[in-house]
Every structure is written in structure tokens, then in C-alpha cells.
VMD Tcl script that draws the C-alpha trace (Angstrom):
set ca {
  {-0.02 -0.11 0.06}
  {2.81 2.45 0.75}
  {4.04 1.82 -2.83}
  {0.80 3.14 -4.11}
  {0.44 5.53 -1.57}
  {3.84 7.06 -3.37}
  {3.20 6.73 -6.69}
  {-0.32 8.33 -6.23}
  {1.28 11.16 -3.96}
  {4.12 12.08 -6.59}
  {2.03 11.99 -9.49}
  {-1.10 14.39 -8.32}
  {0.82 16.47 -6.72}
  {0.17 16.08 -2.77}
  {1.88 14.66 0.74}
  {1.42 11.32 0.80}
  {-0.34 11.54 3.94}
  {-3.29 13.37 2.17}
  {-3.00 10.58 -0.09}
  {-3.79 8.18 2.34}
  {-6.73 10.16 3.42}
  {-8.40 9.96 1.03}
  {-7.51 6.62 0.00}
  {-8.41 4.81 3.67}
  {-11.85 7.78 3.60}
  {-13.69 5.23 0.93}
  {-13.14 2.72 3.22}
  {-14.24 3.79 6.29}
  {-17.15 5.01 5.27}
  {-18.08 2.06 3.59}
  {-17.01 0.37 7.31}
  {-19.98 3.77 9.03}
  {-22.35 2.29 6.45}
  {-22.05 -0.97 6.86}
  {-21.93 -0.91 11.02}
  {-25.35 0.90 10.41}
  {-26.53 -2.45 9.55}
  {-29.85 -0.89 7.19}
  {-28.44 -0.97 4.11}
  {-28.46 -3.83 1.32}
  {-25.35 -3.38 -0.76}
  {-22.72 -0.33 -1.66}
  {-20.70 0.10 -4.54}
  {-17.49 1.64 -4.73}
  {-16.27 2.33 -8.56}
  {-13.66 0.45 -9.66}
  {-13.49 -1.84 -7.17}
  {-16.97 -3.91 -6.38}
  {-19.93 -4.64 -4.81}
  {-19.51 -4.89 -1.19}
  {-22.51 -6.14 0.82}
  {-23.12 -8.62 3.80}
  {-25.75 -11.14 4.49}
  {-28.58 -10.96 6.03}
  {-27.93 -14.61 8.22}
  {-24.53 -12.63 9.04}
  {-26.10 -9.58 11.15}
  {-26.83 -11.69 13.75}
  {-23.48 -12.50 14.69}
  {-22.58 -8.42 14.94}
  {-24.20 -5.70 17.12}
  {-22.91 -2.04 16.83}
  {-19.75 -3.07 15.01}
  {-18.51 -5.65 17.38}
  {-18.87 -9.16 16.75}
  {-20.82 -11.25 19.49}
  {-19.70 -14.58 20.80}
  {-21.75 -17.47 22.55}
  {-21.45 -16.66 25.53}
  {-22.72 -13.12 24.67}
  {-19.46 -10.97 25.27}
  {-18.81 -8.58 22.89}
  {-15.27 -7.92 21.20}
  {-13.36 -5.85 18.36}
  {-13.88 -7.71 15.21}
  {-10.22 -7.14 14.48}
  {-8.74 -8.12 17.60}
  {-7.87 -12.18 18.71}
}
mol new
graphics top color blue
foreach p $ca { graphics top sphere $p radius 0.5 }
foreach p [lrange $ca 0 end-1] q [lrange $ca 1 end] { graphics top cylinder $p $q radius 0.2 }
display resetview
């Protein structure tokens, strides 16, 4: 990802920091939409269509994955 950021920053004469923010912003928006839970699908131009199967929502609440015991942990953390 660093090579891509450097290449785009140079091409568009932006700082690497701003370029990284631009790239990651679309994924932050996608994450917020999915966590909201009220959507059918979301499309990111030139990247693809993102959906979550309705039966998968029962495993998640407020952006956190629920364990069988009822406790929750962040999805990205072990």
C-alpha cells in the first residue's frame, strides 16, 4: 500500500499523508455504512459491490462481534 500511496502522491503532487487519507476515506465510509446495518449493498466505483448477508447480522451488534456467551470483542482483535 505504501508504494501505491507514494506513486499517487507524486503523480498528483500531494503529500503522502493527504493521499493516504483520501484512499482510506472510502473504506471508512463503507465501514460506517455496514455497521449501520440498514443497507442492501454499497458500491465503490472501480472496486466492486459490497454486501453483508442478512443472516450474518445476527452475529454482530454495534460494529462488534458477539460471542456465544454474550460478551463482545472488536472484530479485528483476537
